[in-house]
C-alpha positions as CSV (number, residue, x, y, z in Angstrom):
1,M,95.4,118.3,43.7
2,I,95.7,119.1,47.4
3,L,99.1,118.4,49.1
4,M,99.3,118.9,52.9
5,S,101.8,119.0,55.7
6,N,101.0,118.6,59.4
7,N,103.0,118.1,62.6
8,Q,100.5,116.3,64.8
9,W,102.2,116.8,68.2
10,K,103.3,113.4,69.3
11,R,101.6,112.7,72.6
12,D,99.5,109.7,73.5
13,T,98.3,110.4,77.1
14,N,96.6,113.3,78.8
15,H,98.6,115.7,80.9
16,P,97.7,116.8,84.4
17,A,97.7,120.5,83.4
18,W,95.1,119.8,80.8
19,A,93.0,117.6,83.2
20,Q,93.0,120.5,85.7
21,I,91.2,122.7,83.2
22,G,88.8,120.0,82.1
23,E,90.6,119.3,78.8
24,D,92.2,116.2,77.3
25,C,95.3,116.1,75.1
26,S,95.4,112.3,74.7
27,A,95.7,110.7,71.3
28,E,92.1,109.5,71.5
29,C,90.8,113.1,71.8
30,R,93.3,114.9,69.5
31,V,93.1,112.4,66.6
32,K,89.4,113.2,66.3
33,G,90.4,116.8,65.5
34,L,93.2,115.7,63.1
35,V,90.7,113.5,61.2
36,R,88.2,116.4,61.1
37,A,90.8,118.6,59.5
38,Y,91.9,116.1,57.0
39,R,88.4,115.2,56.0
40,Q,87.7,118.9,55.6
41,A,90.5,119.5,53.1
42,L,90.5,115.9,51.6
43,P,94.2,116.1,50.5
44,H,95.5,113.8,47.8
45,V,98.7,113.3,50.0
46,I,99.5,114.3,53.6
47,G,103.1,114.5,54.8
48,L,103.0,114.0,58.6
49,Q,105.4,114.7,61.4
50,E,105.5,113.7,65.1
51,V,103.2,110.7,64.7
52,S,103.2,107.9,67.3
53,M,102.2,104.4,66.4
54,H,99.1,104.7,68.6
55,M,98.1,107.9,66.9
56,T,98.6,106.2,63.5
57,D,96.4,103.3,64.5
58,L,93.6,105.6,65.7
59,M,93.9,107.8,62.6
60,M,93.7,105.0,60.1
61,Q,90.6,103.6,61.8
62,E,88.9,106.8,60.7
63,M,90.7,107.6,57.5
64,R,91.2,104.3,55.7
65,I,87.7,104.4,54.2
66,F,84.8,106.8,54.8
67,Q,82.0,108.7,53.0
68,T,81.8,112.4,52.6
69,E,78.6,114.4,53.2
70,N,77.7,114.1,49.5
71,G,78.1,110.3,49.6
72,E,81.5,110.1,47.9
73,T,83.6,107.1,49.2
74,I,87.1,108.1,50.1
75,H,90.0,105.7,50.5
76,Y,93.4,106.5,52.2
77,D,96.4,104.3,52.7
78,L,99.6,104.7,54.7
79,I,103.3,104.8,54.0
80,T,104.9,104.0,57.3
81,G,108.0,106.0,58.1
82,G,108.9,106.5,61.7
83,D,107.6,109.8,62.9
84,T,107.2,111.1,59.4
85,P,104.7,108.9,57.6
86,I,102.6,109.7,54.5
87,L,98.9,109.3,54.0
88,Y,97.6,109.2,50.4
89,R,94.3,108.7,48.6
90,N,94.6,105.3,47.0
91,D,91.2,105.8,45.3
92,L,92.9,108.4,43.1
93,L,96.6,107.6,43.3
94,M,98.8,104.5,42.7
95,L,101.9,104.2,44.8
96,L,104.9,103.4,42.6
97,S,107.7,103.5,45.2
98,S,108.6,104.7,48.6
99,G,111.5,105.1,51.0
100,F,112.5,106.2,54.6
101,F,115.6,107.6,56.2
102,R,116.3,108.5,59.8
103,Y,118.9,111.3,60.1
104,E,122.1,110.4,61.9
105,E,122.4,111.6,65.4
106,T,125.9,113.1,64.7
107,I,127.0,115.3,61.9
108,P,130.7,115.3,60.9
109,G,132.4,118.4,62.2
110,L,129.6,119.4,64.6
111,E,129.7,118.6,68.3
112,G,126.5,117.3,69.8
113,S,123.5,115.1,69.0
114,F,121.0,116.3,66.4
115,N,118.3,113.7,66.5
116,N,116.3,113.4,69.7
117,G,115.0,109.8,70.1
118,G,115.4,109.1,66.4
119,T,112.4,111.3,65.6
120,K,114.0,113.4,62.8
121,S,113.7,111.7,59.5
122,Y,112.2,111.8,56.0
123,T,109.8,109.6,54.1
124,W,109.0,109.8,50.4
125,G,106.5,108.3,48.0
126,V,106.1,108.4,44.2
127,F,102.5,108.5,43.0
128,E,100.7,108.1,39.7
129,E,97.3,109.6,39.1
130,K,95.0,106.8,38.1
131,E,93.0,109.0,35.8
132,T,95.8,110.8,33.9
133,G,98.9,108.7,34.4
134,K,100.8,111.8,35.5
135,R,103.5,111.2,38.2
136,F,104.8,113.2,41.1
137,A,106.6,112.6,44.4
138,L,106.2,113.9,47.9
139,M,108.6,113.8,50.8
140,S,107.7,114.5,54.4
141,T,110.5,115.5,56.8
142,H,111.1,116.8,60.3
143,L,114.3,118.6,61.0
144,W,116.3,119.2,64.2
145,W,114.4,121.4,66.6
146,K,116.8,123.3,69.0
147,S,117.9,127.0,68.7
148,S,121.3,128.4,67.8
149,R,120.5,131.6,69.8
150,P,122.5,131.5,73.2
151,E,119.7,133.4,74.9
152,S,117.1,130.7,74.1
153,K,116.1,128.1,76.7
154,R,116.4,125.6,73.9
155,Y,119.9,126.6,72.9
156,Q,122.3,124.1,71.4
157,P,125.3,125.1,69.4
158,H,125.3,124.4,65.6
159,S,121.6,123.8,65.5
160,N,121.1,126.0,62.4
161,V,123.9,124.3,60.6
162,A,122.5,120.9,61.5
163,R,119.1,121.8,59.9
164,A,120.9,123.0,56.8
165,C,122.8,119.7,56.6
166,Q,119.6,117.6,57.1
167,I,117.6,119.5,54.4
168,T,120.5,119.2,52.0
169,L,120.5,115.4,52.5
170,A,116.7,115.3,52.0
171,I,116.9,117.4,48.8
172,E,119.7,115.2,47.4
173,E,117.6,112.1,48.0
174,M,114.5,113.7,46.5
175,E,116.3,114.8,43.4
176,A,117.6,111.3,42.8
177,V,114.0,110.0,43.1
178,L,112.7,112.6,40.7
179,K,115.4,111.8,38.2
180,K,114.7,108.1,38.4
181,F,110.9,108.4,37.9
182,H,111.1,111.4,35.6
183,C,108.6,113.5,37.6
184,P,108.3,116.7,39.6
185,G,107.9,116.7,43.4
186,V,107.5,118.6,46.6
187,I,109.1,118.4,50.0
188,V,106.9,119.2,53.0
189,G,107.4,119.3,56.7
190,D,108.4,120.9,59.9
191,F,111.8,122.5,59.2
192,N,112.0,124.3,62.5
193,A,113.5,127.2,60.6
194,A,112.1,130.4,59.1
195,M,112.8,132.2,55.9
196,G,116.3,133.8,55.9
197,S,117.7,131.0,58.0
198,L,120.7,128.8,57.0
199,C,118.2,126.0,56.3
200,L,116.1,128.0,53.9
201,D,119.2,129.4,52.4
202,A,120.4,125.9,51.7
203,V,117.0,125.2,50.0
204,E,117.5,128.3,47.8
205,K,121.1,127.3,47.0
206,A,120.0,123.8,45.9
207,G,117.6,125.3,43.4
208,W,114.3,124.9,45.4
209,V,111.9,127.5,46.5
210,E,109.2,127.9,49.1
211,A,105.8,127.3,47.4
212,H,104.5,130.4,49.2
213,E,106.8,132.5,46.9
214,V,105.5,131.0,43.7
215,T,101.8,130.7,44.5
216,L,99.6,132.3,41.8
217,G,96.4,132.9,43.9
218,E,95.4,133.0,47.5
219,R,98.2,132.8,50.1
220,D,98.0,132.3,53.9
221,E,100.3,134.9,55.4
222,T,100.4,133.7,59.1
223,K,103.1,131.9,61.0
224,G,101.1,128.7,61.3
225,H,101.9,127.7,64.8
226,H,100.8,128.6,68.3
227,P,101.2,127.4,72.0
228,C,99.9,123.9,72.5
229,S,102.0,121.6,74.8
230,G,101.8,119.8,78.0
231,D,101.3,123.1,79.8
232,G,98.1,123.9,77.9
233,F,97.1,125.8,74.7
234,S,96.1,129.3,73.6
235,R,94.9,131.0,70.5
236,D,97.8,133.4,70.1
237,E,98.3,136.1,67.5
238,P,98.4,134.8,63.9
239,G,101.8,136.3,63.3
240,D,103.2,136.5,59.8
241,F,104.8,134.2,57.3
242,A,108.3,135.4,58.1
243,H,108.1,133.4,61.3
244,A,106.6,130.2,59.8
245,I,108.6,127.0,60.4
246,D,106.4,124.6,58.4
247,H,107.2,124.6,54.8
248,I,106.4,123.2,51.4
249,I,109.2,123.6,48.8
250,V,109.3,122.9,45.1
251,Q,112.0,123.0,42.5
252,K,112.4,126.3,40.7
253,N,110.6,126.2,37.4
254,S,108.8,123.1,38.5
255,S,106.0,121.6,36.4
256,I,103.9,121.7,39.6
257,R,101.9,124.9,39.4
258,V,100.9,126.2,42.8
259,E,97.4,127.8,42.7
260,K,96.8,128.3,46.5
261,Y,98.8,128.2,49.7
262,L,96.5,127.7,52.7
263,R,96.2,126.6,56.4
264,I,93.4,125.3,58.5
265,T,93.4,127.8,61.4
266,E,89.9,127.5,62.9
267,E,89.8,128.0,66.7
268,W,88.7,124.4,67.3
269,F,92.1,123.2,66.1
270,D,94.0,125.2,68.8
271,K,94.0,122.2,71.2
272,I,94.8,119.6,68.6
273,S,98.4,120.5,67.7
274,D,100.8,123.4,67.9
275,H,101.1,123.3,64.1
276,Y,98.1,124.2,61.9
277,P,97.8,122.0,58.8
278,L,99.5,123.6,55.8
279,Y,98.5,122.7,52.3
280,I,98.8,123.8,48.6
281,D,96.2,123.5,45.8
282,A,98.4,122.5,42.9
283,V,98.2,121.4,39.3
284,L,100.5,118.9,37.5
285,E,101.2,120.6,34.2
C-alpha cells in the first residue's frame, strides 16, 4: 500500500520571472508534472497541500480514470478539503467517512494570526480495502509556515508554538477517528517544522512517531524540498533528513508496518513544486 504526501505549490498563473527564462509555472504546465509523478508511484492515497480549485480541476481530468502502460485501468476519486484535499484509488478502496477542519487564525494566549488566507487545515478519510476488508485512515495537513527565528525574513513570534498547537489539534481529531472506526492511521503533510522542533516534540509527546524512524527497509535521507517559487527554480543540494519539513507520522506500535520511505526527486520535478512527493510503502498487519 502506497501512501503519499505532496505540497503542490498553489499557483495558477505564470510569473514574469519564469517567462523571461522561457519557462511556465502556470497550473496548466505544472499539473502535468504532478500527474506524471502520481501515475509513476500509483499511491493508494495521496494527502495534498497547497491545492487551488483550478489545479484540482486540471488534476482530476487526468487522474479520475486512466490506463497504465500495462493496460491496467486506474480510478481515483477526490475528498475535497480546502487547500488540503485527499486523492484515493476508488478501484481499490471504499471511502467510509471523511472530514475537514480549517485551523483558527488566532490561538489563545498567542499574539498574531496563524492562518494566512485560511490555507492551513486538515482533511481526513477512513478507507476500507475492497479485497481484504481492512480499514485505515489518512489525514492530510498543512501547518503554519513562518519562522520563530528573529534573524529570518519570515519571522513571526510564537510560530513554533502555533505549529505545535495545530498538530496537537490534528492528532486529537485523528485519534478520535481511529477510535470510532477501530483502525490504524497516518497523518501526512507539510509541517513546516523539522525533527527536534516544538512541533515534532508534540508529535512524540502524543505517542506518534515519524515513519522515517520506524521504516524497516529503504529510506530516503534527503530534506525533500528545494527552491521553486515565483523567482524561479533550482536543483539545490539534496540536504539531509534532519531538515525535512514534510512528514508522515504513525502511532507508536501501530499495526501499519512501514516497509519503505521514499521521495520522487528526479530533476524534471524541480520546476513542478518546491516539495518533492514523499511516500511510504506500508502493510496493514
